[in-house]
BAMAR-95438 format. One record per residue (C-alpha): residue number from 1; z, y, x. Coordinates in Angstrom, 1 decimal. Layout:
% BAMAR-95438
<guvex n="NUM" up="Z" north="Y" east="X"/>
...
This chain:
% BAMAR-95438
<guvex n="1" up="78.2" north="-3.1" east="-26.5"/>
<guvex n="2" up="75.3" north="-1.0" east="-24.8"/>
<guvex n="3" up="77.4" north="-0.7" east="-21.7"/>
<guvex n="4" up="77.2" north="-4.3" east="-20.9"/>
<guvex n="5" up="73.8" north="-4.6" east="-21.9"/>
<guvex n="6" up="73.1" north="-1.8" east="-19.4"/>
<guvex n="7" up="75.1" north="-3.4" east="-16.7"/>
<guvex n="8" up="73.3" north="-6.7" east="-17.3"/>
<guvex n="9" up="70.2" north="-5.0" east="-16.9"/>
<guvex n="10" up="71.1" north="-3.3" east="-13.7"/>
<guvex n="11" up="72.3" north="-6.7" east="-12.5"/>
<guvex n="12" up="68.9" north="-8.3" east="-13.0"/>
<guvex n="13" up="67.2" north="-5.4" east="-11.5"/>
<guvex n="14" up="69.3" north="-5.8" east="-8.3"/>
<guvex n="15" up="68.7" north="-9.1" east="-8.3"/>
<guvex n="16" up="64.9" north="-8.5" east="-8.7"/>
<guvex n="17" up="65.1" north="-6.2" east="-5.8"/>
<guvex n="18" up="66.7" north="-8.6" east="-3.7"/>
<guvex n="19" up="64.4" north="-11.2" east="-4.3"/>
<guvex n="20" up="61.5" north="-9.2" east="-4.1"/>
<guvex n="21" up="62.7" north="-7.6" east="-0.7"/>
<guvex n="22" up="62.8" north="-11.2" east="0.6"/>
<guvex n="23" up="59.0" north="-11.4" east="0.0"/>
<guvex n="24" up="57.8" north="-7.8" east="0.9"/>
<guvex n="25" up="60.7" north="-6.8" east="3.4"/>
<guvex n="26" up="61.2" north="-3.1" east="3.4"/>
<guvex n="27" up="58.4" north="-2.5" east="1.3"/>
<guvex n="28" up="59.9" north="-3.6" east="-1.8"/>
<guvex n="29" up="62.0" north="-0.3" east="-1.9"/>
<guvex n="30" up="61.5" north="3.0" east="-3.1"/>
<guvex n="31" up="63.3" north="6.2" east="-2.5"/>
<guvex n="32" up="63.2" north="9.7" east="-2.7"/>
<guvex n="33" up="61.8" north="12.1" east="0.1"/>
<guvex n="34" up="64.0" north="15.1" east="0.9"/>
<guvex n="35" up="62.0" north="17.1" east="-1.5"/>
<guvex n="36" up="62.9" north="14.9" east="-4.2"/>
<guvex n="37" up="59.7" north="13.3" east="-4.9"/>
<guvex n="38" up="59.4" north="9.5" east="-5.1"/>
<guvex n="39" up="58.0" north="7.3" east="-2.3"/>
<guvex n="40" up="57.3" north="3.6" east="-1.9"/>
<guvex n="41" up="57.8" north="2.1" east="1.2"/>
<guvex n="42" up="54.8" north="0.0" east="0.6"/>
<guvex n="43" up="52.9" north="3.2" east="1.2"/>
<guvex n="44" up="53.4" north="2.7" east="4.9"/>
<guvex n="45" up="52.1" north="-0.9" east="4.9"/>
<guvex n="46" up="50.4" north="-1.9" east="8.0"/>
<guvex n="47" up="52.4" north="0.9" east="10.1"/>
<guvex n="48" up="55.2" north="-0.1" east="12.2"/>
<guvex n="49" up="58.3" north="1.7" east="11.3"/>
<guvex n="50" up="61.5" north="3.1" east="12.8"/>
<guvex n="51" up="64.1" north="3.2" east="10.1"/>
<guvex n="52" up="66.9" north="5.7" east="11.1"/>
<guvex n="53" up="70.2" north="6.8" east="9.3"/>
<guvex n="54" up="70.8" north="10.4" east="10.3"/>
<guvex n="55" up="73.4" north="13.4" east="10.5"/>
<guvex n="56" up="73.3" north="17.0" east="11.6"/>
<guvex n="57" up="76.8" north="17.3" east="12.6"/>
<guvex n="58" up="76.9" north="14.3" east="15.0"/>
<guvex n="59" up="77.2" north="13.9" east="18.7"/>
<guvex n="60" up="73.8" north="12.0" east="18.4"/>
<guvex n="61" up="72.0" north="14.5" east="16.2"/>
<guvex n="62" up="70.2" north="15.7" east="19.5"/>
<guvex n="63" up="68.3" north="12.4" east="19.0"/>
<guvex n="64" up="66.2" north="14.1" east="16.4"/>
<guvex n="65" up="64.3" north="15.4" east="19.6"/>
<guvex n="66" up="63.4" north="12.2" east="21.0"/>
<guvex n="67" up="62.9" north="10.6" east="17.4"/>
<guvex n="68" up="60.1" north="13.6" east="17.2"/>
<guvex n="69" up="58.8" north="12.8" east="20.6"/>
<guvex n="70" up="58.4" north="9.2" east="19.8"/>
<guvex n="71" up="56.7" north="9.8" east="16.6"/>
<guvex n="72" up="54.2" north="12.3" east="18.4"/>
<guvex n="73" up="53.4" north="9.7" east="20.9"/>
<guvex n="74" up="52.7" north="7.0" east="18.5"/>
<guvex n="75" up="51.7" north="8.3" east="15.2"/>
<guvex n="76" up="48.1" north="7.7" east="15.8"/>
<guvex n="77" up="48.5" north="4.2" east="16.5"/>
<guvex n="78" up="50.0" north="3.2" east="13.2"/>
<guvex n="79" up="53.5" north="4.5" east="13.6"/>
<guvex n="80" up="56.2" north="6.5" east="11.6"/>
<guvex n="81" up="59.8" north="7.5" east="11.9"/>
<guvex n="82" up="61.7" north="7.2" east="8.6"/>
<guvex n="83" up="64.8" north="9.2" east="8.6"/>
<guvex n="84" up="67.6" north="8.8" east="6.2"/>
<guvex n="85" up="70.4" north="11.4" east="6.1"/>
<guvex n="86" up="73.9" north="10.0" east="5.1"/>
<guvex n="87" up="77.2" north="11.6" east="4.8"/>
<guvex n="88" up="79.1" north="8.2" east="5.7"/>
<guvex n="89" up="80.6" north="8.9" east="8.9"/>
<guvex n="90" up="83.6" north="11.7" east="9.2"/>
<guvex n="91" up="81.4" north="14.1" east="6.8"/>
<guvex n="92" up="78.7" north="14.9" east="9.4"/>
<guvex n="93" up="75.8" north="15.1" east="6.9"/>
<guvex n="94" up="77.5" north="17.6" east="4.4"/>
<guvex n="95" up="74.5" north="19.7" east="3.7"/>
<guvex n="96" up="72.0" north="19.4" east="0.7"/>
<guvex n="97" up="68.6" north="17.9" east="1.2"/>
<guvex n="98" up="67.4" north="21.6" east="1.4"/>
<guvex n="99" up="69.8" north="22.5" east="4.1"/>
<guvex n="100" up="69.0" north="19.2" east="6.1"/>
<guvex n="101" up="65.5" north="19.8" east="6.0"/>
<guvex n="102" up="65.8" north="23.5" east="7.0"/>
<guvex n="103" up="68.1" north="22.4" east="10.0"/>
<guvex n="104" up="65.7" north="19.6" east="11.3"/>
<guvex n="105" up="62.8" north="21.7" east="11.1"/>
<guvex n="106" up="64.4" north="25.0" east="12.6"/>
<guvex n="107" up="66.1" north="23.0" east="15.4"/>
<guvex n="108" up="63.9" north="20.0" east="16.1"/>
<guvex n="109" up="60.6" north="21.0" east="14.7"/>
<guvex n="110" up="60.7" north="17.4" east="12.9"/>
<guvex n="111" up="57.7" north="16.4" east="11.2"/>
<guvex n="112" up="58.1" north="13.0" east="10.5"/>
<guvex n="113" up="59.2" north="11.6" east="7.1"/>
<guvex n="114" up="62.8" north="13.0" east="5.9"/>
<guvex n="115" up="64.2" north="11.2" east="2.8"/>
<guvex n="116" up="66.9" north="12.2" east="0.4"/>
<guvex n="117" up="70.4" north="12.1" east="1.3"/>
<guvex n="118" up="71.9" north="8.1" east="0.9"/>
<guvex n="119" up="74.7" north="6.1" east="1.6"/>
<guvex n="120" up="74.5" north="3.3" east="4.3"/>
<guvex n="121" up="77.8" north="1.7" east="3.7"/>
<guvex n="122" up="80.5" north="1.1" east="1.2"/>
<guvex n="123" up="80.4" north="0.7" east="-2.5"/>
<guvex n="124" up="77.6" north="3.0" east="-2.9"/>
<guvex n="125" up="75.2" north="1.6" east="-0.1"/>
<guvex n="126" up="71.7" north="2.3" east="-0.9"/>
<guvex n="127" up="69.8" north="-1.0" east="-1.8"/>
<guvex n="128" up="67.5" north="-0.5" east="1.6"/>
<guvex n="129" up="70.4" north="-0.6" east="3.6"/>
<guvex n="130" up="71.9" north="-3.3" east="1.7"/>
<guvex n="131" up="69.1" north="-5.2" east="2.8"/>
<guvex n="132" up="68.8" north="-4.1" east="6.4"/>
<guvex n="133" up="72.5" north="-5.0" east="7.1"/>
<guvex n="134" up="72.6" north="-8.0" east="5.5"/>
<guvex n="135" up="69.4" north="-9.9" east="7.2"/>
<guvex n="136" up="70.4" north="-13.1" east="8.8"/>
<guvex n="137" up="69.3" north="-11.7" east="12.5"/>
<guvex n="138" up="70.4" north="-8.4" east="12.1"/>
<guvex n="139" up="73.3" north="-8.5" east="9.9"/>
<guvex n="140" up="76.6" north="-6.1" east="10.1"/>
<guvex n="141" up="77.7" north="-2.6" east="8.8"/>
<guvex n="142" up="75.9" north="0.5" east="10.0"/>
<guvex n="143" up="78.5" north="1.3" east="13.0"/>
<guvex n="144" up="77.6" north="5.1" east="13.1"/>
<guvex n="145" up="74.9" north="7.9" east="12.6"/>
<guvex n="146" up="71.5" north="7.1" east="14.2"/>
<guvex n="147" up="71.5" north="3.3" east="13.9"/>
<guvex n="148" up="68.0" north="2.4" east="14.3"/>
<guvex n="149" up="65.7" north="-0.7" east="12.6"/>
<guvex n="150" up="62.3" north="-1.3" east="13.9"/>
<guvex n="151" up="60.1" north="-2.6" east="11.5"/>
<guvex n="152" up="56.6" north="-4.6" east="12.0"/>
<guvex n="153" up="53.5" north="-3.7" east="10.1"/>
<guvex n="154" up="54.0" north="-6.5" east="7.7"/>
<guvex n="155" up="57.6" north="-5.0" east="6.7"/>
<guvex n="156" up="59.6" north="-7.5" east="8.6"/>
<guvex n="157" up="62.7" north="-6.1" east="10.7"/>
<guvex n="158" up="62.1" north="-7.3" east="14.4"/>
<guvex n="159" up="65.0" north="-5.3" east="16.1"/>
<guvex n="160" up="68.2" north="-3.1" east="15.6"/>
<guvex n="161" up="69.2" north="-0.5" east="18.0"/>
<guvex n="162" up="72.6" north="0.8" east="17.9"/>
<guvex n="163" up="73.5" north="4.6" east="18.0"/>
<guvex n="164" up="73.6" north="5.0" east="21.8"/>
<guvex n="165" up="69.9" north="3.6" east="22.2"/>
<guvex n="166" up="67.9" north="6.7" east="22.8"/>
<guvex n="167" up="64.6" north="6.6" east="20.6"/>
<guvex n="168" up="62.4" north="7.1" east="23.8"/>
<guvex n="169" up="64.3" north="4.4" east="25.8"/>
<guvex n="170" up="62.2" north="1.6" east="27.5"/>
<guvex n="171" up="64.3" north="-0.6" east="25.5"/>
<guvex n="172" up="63.0" north="0.8" east="22.4"/>
<guvex n="173" up="59.5" north="1.6" east="23.2"/>
<guvex n="174" up="58.6" north="-1.5" east="24.9"/>
<guvex n="175" up="59.6" north="-3.6" east="21.6"/>
<guvex n="176" up="57.8" north="-0.9" east="19.5"/>
<guvex n="177" up="54.6" north="-1.2" east="21.6"/>
<guvex n="178" up="54.4" north="-5.0" east="21.2"/>
<guvex n="179" up="54.4" north="-4.6" east="17.1"/>
<guvex n="180" up="52.1" north="-1.5" east="16.9"/>
<guvex n="181" up="48.9" north="-2.4" east="15.0"/>
<guvex n="182" up="46.1" north="-3.7" east="16.9"/>
<guvex n="183" up="43.1" north="-1.6" east="17.1"/>
<guvex n="184" up="40.0" north="-2.2" east="15.5"/>
């Protein structure tokens, strides 16, 4: 009987997360940072966000460099890059959280927030990515590593970009500049 009670409670919590996500957007979710410490996405309220599923052994891994460049260019204007390592595509993120952090720091000198490895598709998809991929305007499975979601300061997703879109491309930066928090 305990199992059924636990499953029922999990189902209710899942519905609560979905319902609150509709109101709060991405701010309804909490995840662990790469070091294991919990992080509420609500802590980023008021900032523009680029949410990216990443991998260390992918042809697009080199996008860590323009992601850092984008972060450095706009961080003082209320912008954050949030990287979510995932091993969903051909085992291209096999490392531990510690190995991923060491790789990103050594190879790309990343300073933006790096989260703990999650799943971005399939039966074990993280609730954040379930939310992102079921939004009516941006629905559809994550197609590969380095898919990107642009989130406005209120927590609403305003754009989705595929893997081929470079983080420093005019397509992405133009949309980002439209949603950056207004100065003072």
